[in-house]
C-alpha positions as CSV (number, residue, x, y, z in Angstrom):
1,X,-164.9,-30.7,-109.4
2,X,-163.5,-27.6,-109.2
3,X,-160.4,-27.7,-112.1
4,X,-156.9,-27.3,-110.0
5,X,-155.3,-24.3,-110.9
6,X,-151.6,-24.8,-112.2
7,X,-150.1,-21.5,-110.6
8,X,-152.3,-21.9,-107.2
9,X,-150.6,-19.5,-104.5
10,X,-147.2,-18.8,-106.9
11,X,-145.7,-15.6,-107.0
12,X,-145.0,-14.6,-110.5
13,X,-143.2,-11.4,-111.7
14,X,-143.7,-10.3,-115.3
15,X,-141.9,-7.2,-117.2
16,X,-144.0,-5.5,-119.6
17,X,-146.9,-6.5,-118.4
18,X,-149.3,-3.7,-119.4
19,X,-149.8,-4.7,-122.7
20,X,-149.6,-7.1,-125.6
21,X,-148.1,-10.7,-124.6
22,X,-147.0,-9.3,-121.1
23,X,-150.8,-8.6,-120.3
24,X,-152.1,-11.8,-121.7
25,X,-149.6,-13.7,-120.0
26,X,-150.3,-11.5,-116.6
27,X,-154.3,-12.6,-117.2
28,X,-153.4,-16.0,-117.8
29,X,-151.4,-16.6,-114.6
30,X,-153.7,-14.5,-112.4
31,X,-156.5,-17.0,-114.0
32,X,-154.4,-19.9,-112.7
33,X,-154.1,-18.6,-109.2
34,X,-150.8,-16.8,-109.5
35,X,-150.2,-13.5,-107.3
36,X,-149.0,-11.6,-110.5
37,X,-146.8,-8.7,-109.8
38,X,-146.8,-6.4,-113.2
39,X,-143.6,-4.6,-113.7
40,X,-143.7,-1.8,-116.1
41,X,-143.9,1.8,-116.9
42,X,-147.1,3.4,-116.2
43,X,-149.0,3.8,-119.4
44,X,-152.5,4.7,-120.7
45,X,-153.1,0.7,-120.5
46,X,-152.8,0.7,-116.8
47,X,-156.3,1.0,-115.7
48,X,-157.8,-1.4,-118.3
49,X,-155.0,-4.1,-117.6
50,X,-154.9,-4.2,-114.1
51,X,-158.7,-4.3,-114.0
52,X,-158.4,-7.5,-116.2
53,X,-155.6,-9.1,-114.2
54,X,-157.3,-8.3,-110.7
55,X,-160.6,-9.7,-112.1
56,X,-158.6,-12.9,-112.3
57,X,-156.9,-12.6,-108.8
58,X,-157.6,-9.6,-106.8
59,X,-153.9,-10.0,-105.2
60,X,-152.0,-8.9,-108.0
61,X,-150.1,-5.7,-107.8
62,X,-148.4,-3.1,-110.0
63,X,-144.7,-2.0,-109.4
64,X,-143.7,0.8,-111.8
65,X,-140.2,0.2,-113.0
66,X,-138.1,1.1,-115.6
67,X,-136.1,-2.0,-116.6
68,X,-133.2,-0.1,-117.8
69,X,-132.2,1.0,-114.5
70,X,-130.8,-1.8,-112.2
71,X,-131.6,0.0,-109.0
72,X,-135.1,-0.1,-110.2
73,X,-135.1,-3.6,-110.5
74,X,-133.3,-4.4,-107.2
75,X,-136.5,-2.5,-105.7
76,X,-139.0,-4.5,-107.6
77,X,-137.4,-7.9,-106.2
78,X,-137.3,-6.6,-102.9
79,X,-141.0,-5.2,-102.9
80,X,-142.2,-8.5,-104.4
81,X,-140.6,-10.4,-101.2
82,X,-141.9,-8.0,-98.7
83,X,-145.6,-8.3,-100.5
84,X,-145.4,-12.1,-101.2
85,X,-142.3,-13.9,-99.5
86,X,-141.1,-15.4,-102.6
87,X,-140.2,-15.2,-106.1
88,X,-141.4,-18.5,-107.9
89,X,-141.7,-17.6,-111.5
90,X,-140.0,-14.4,-113.7
91,X,-141.1,-13.2,-117.1
92,X,-138.7,-11.0,-118.6
93,X,-140.9,-9.9,-121.3
94,X,-140.0,-6.0,-121.6
95,X,-138.7,-5.0,-125.1
96,X,-138.8,-2.8,-127.9
97,X,-138.5,-3.3,-131.7
98,X,-136.2,-1.2,-133.8
99,X,-134.5,-1.2,-137.0
100,X,-135.6,-0.3,-140.4
101,X,-132.1,0.4,-141.8
102,X,-129.2,-1.6,-142.9
103,X,-126.3,-2.4,-140.6
104,X,-124.1,0.2,-142.1
105,X,-126.8,2.8,-141.9
106,X,-127.7,2.1,-138.3
107,X,-126.5,4.8,-135.9
108,X,-124.7,3.3,-132.8
109,X,-127.2,5.2,-130.5
110,X,-130.0,3.3,-131.7
111,X,-128.0,-0.3,-131.6
112,X,-127.2,0.9,-128.2
113,X,-130.9,1.7,-127.2
114,X,-132.2,-1.6,-128.4
115,X,-129.3,-3.9,-127.0
116,X,-129.8,-2.2,-123.6
117,X,-133.5,-2.4,-123.4
118,X,-134.1,-5.9,-124.9
119,X,-130.6,-7.7,-123.7
120,X,-128.7,-6.1,-120.8
121,X,-131.8,-5.4,-119.1
122,X,-132.9,-9.2,-119.1
123,X,-129.7,-9.9,-118.1
124,X,-129.9,-7.4,-114.9
125,X,-133.5,-8.9,-114.2
126,X,-131.7,-12.5,-114.5
127,X,-129.1,-11.3,-111.9
128,X,-131.4,-10.4,-109.3
129,X,-133.9,-13.1,-109.7
130,X,-131.4,-15.9,-109.8
131,X,-130.0,-14.7,-106.8
132,X,-133.4,-15.0,-104.9
133,X,-134.1,-18.2,-106.4
134,X,-131.1,-19.5,-105.4
135,X,-131.5,-18.8,-101.9
136,X,-135.1,-20.4,-102.4
137,X,-133.6,-23.4,-104.2
138,X,-136.2,-23.2,-106.7
139,X,-137.8,-21.1,-109.5
140,X,-138.6,-20.7,-113.0
141,X,-137.5,-18.1,-115.4
142,X,-138.9,-17.4,-118.7
143,X,-137.5,-15.0,-121.3
144,X,-139.2,-13.7,-124.0
145,X,-137.1,-14.1,-127.3
146,X,-138.4,-14.4,-130.8
147,X,-138.2,-16.3,-134.3
148,X,-135.8,-13.6,-134.9
149,X,-133.4,-15.0,-131.9
150,X,-132.9,-17.9,-134.0
151,X,-132.6,-16.4,-138.1
152,X,-131.7,-13.3,-139.5
153,X,-134.1,-10.7,-140.6
154,X,-133.1,-7.7,-142.9
155,X,-132.8,-4.1,-141.5
156,X,-133.5,-5.4,-138.1
157,X,-129.9,-5.9,-136.7
158,X,-130.0,-4.6,-133.2
159,X,-133.3,-6.3,-132.6
160,X,-132.1,-10.0,-134.2
161,X,-128.7,-9.4,-132.1
162,X,-130.6,-9.0,-128.9
163,X,-132.8,-11.8,-129.3
164,X,-130.3,-14.2,-130.4
165,X,-128.5,-12.9,-126.9
166,X,-131.5,-13.7,-125.0
167,X,-131.3,-17.2,-126.0
168,X,-127.9,-17.5,-125.2
169,X,-128.3,-16.1,-121.8
170,X,-131.3,-18.7,-121.3
171,X,-129.2,-21.7,-122.5
172,X,-126.1,-20.5,-119.9
173,X,-128.3,-19.9,-117.1
174,X,-130.0,-23.2,-117.3
175,X,-126.6,-25.1,-117.4
176,X,-125.4,-22.9,-114.0
177,X,-128.7,-23.3,-112.1
178,X,-130.4,-26.2,-112.9
179,X,-128.7,-28.1,-110.0
180,X,-130.0,-25.6,-107.7
181,X,-133.9,-26.4,-108.3
182,X,-134.1,-23.5,-111.2
183,X,-135.4,-23.8,-114.7
184,X,-134.7,-21.4,-117.4
185,X,-136.2,-21.7,-120.5
186,X,-137.3,-19.0,-123.4
187,X,-140.3,-18.2,-125.7
188,X,-139.9,-17.3,-129.4
189,X,-143.3,-16.2,-130.6
190,X,-143.5,-15.4,-134.4
191,X,-145.3,-12.5,-135.6
192,X,-148.2,-11.8,-133.0
193,X,-151.1,-9.3,-133.0
194,X,-149.8,-6.8,-130.5
195,X,-149.3,-3.1,-130.1
196,X,-145.5,-3.6,-130.8
197,X,-146.4,-5.2,-134.2
198,X,-148.7,-2.2,-134.9
199,X,-146.1,0.3,-134.0
200,X,-143.8,-1.2,-136.5
201,X,-146.0,-0.3,-139.4
202,X,-146.7,-3.7,-140.6
203,X,-150.4,-4.0,-139.7
204,X,-150.8,-0.6,-141.7
205,X,-149.2,-1.8,-144.7
206,X,-151.3,-4.1,-146.4
207,X,-148.8,-5.3,-148.8
208,X,-146.1,-5.8,-146.1
209,X,-148.8,-7.2,-144.1
210,X,-149.8,-9.8,-146.7
211,X,-145.9,-10.7,-147.2
212,X,-145.3,-11.7,-143.7
213,X,-148.6,-13.6,-143.1
214,X,-147.7,-15.7,-146.0
215,X,-144.3,-16.6,-144.4
216,X,-146.4,-18.3,-141.9
217,X,-147.9,-21.7,-143.1
218,X,-151.0,-21.1,-141.0
219,X,-151.7,-17.9,-143.0
220,X,-152.1,-15.5,-140.1
221,X,-150.5,-13.8,-137.2
222,X,-150.7,-14.9,-133.9
223,X,-152.4,-14.1,-130.6
224,X,-151.1,-12.9,-127.4
225,X,-153.3,-15.4,-126.0
226,X,-151.6,-18.2,-127.9
227,X,-148.3,-17.4,-126.4
228,X,-149.4,-17.0,-122.9
229,X,-150.7,-20.7,-123.2
230,X,-146.7,-21.5,-124.0
231,X,-146.1,-19.5,-121.0
232,X,-148.5,-21.1,-118.5
233,X,-147.0,-24.4,-119.6
234,X,-143.3,-23.2,-119.2
235,X,-144.3,-21.9,-115.7
236,X,-145.9,-24.7,-114.2
237,X,-145.4,-28.6,-113.3
238,X,-146.5,-29.6,-116.8
239,X,-142.6,-28.7,-118.1
240,X,-140.9,-29.8,-115.0
241,X,-138.2,-31.6,-117.0
242,X,-138.0,-28.8,-119.7
243,X,-134.6,-26.8,-118.8
244,X,-132.5,-24.6,-121.3
245,X,-135.2,-24.6,-124.3
246,X,-136.6,-22.0,-126.8
247,X,-140.1,-22.9,-127.5
248,X,-141.5,-21.5,-130.9
249,X,-144.8,-20.3,-131.1
250,X,-144.7,-19.3,-134.8
251,X,-147.3,-20.7,-137.0
252,X,-144.8,-22.7,-138.7
253,X,-142.7,-19.9,-139.7
254,X,-138.9,-21.6,-139.0
255,X,-140.3,-24.8,-140.5
256,X,-139.5,-23.5,-144.1
């Protein structure tokens, strides 16, 4: 018997879908039968990422978009509806790291840049996603927060604040839109082996890498595919009574 695909025929929009966690979620969603709309700035990973996603579902498409530009977000939603007729699931995943300095040494421009990309862009994406889902009276939104959306982390004020803000947005939207058949949840990954982690320099610094690995009771970093499994759970009927939560995928980091 052919296994039932959990997202068969659904339209799934994923920002930051060309690499890391976003790509893993896109591949997983396509594998579960979804038509995936990959939203990102075209990069060197474009060809290989889209080949992997289309190998699971060749109806999946790429739409170039800078999520810091609200007009581009609106255009992506319109194009998604024109192509597939609905927007069933949205994963707001695009974001950056940032940090390295204490608060007093952080320049306002650095703060504003990280907050704008990590938090304001999620707010703007949600505005357009929620408007469409409200007309459908159905939909699922999943926001990518972090374990650092629940605790502090030295020298990362803007990143930490942005990820805390995402959880607040998620909870508020869940309260406001649940009665319209829309569920809104967040995912809080721990330290995951992605290009973002590599770019931070952690993986190249053996002492730092060991220190952070030791903060996880499982004594390792997570893998993007492990986060993608949580995404599929929250995006499917398996989580039909889960709303307003933030699911930790962190190897026990926050249990301490």
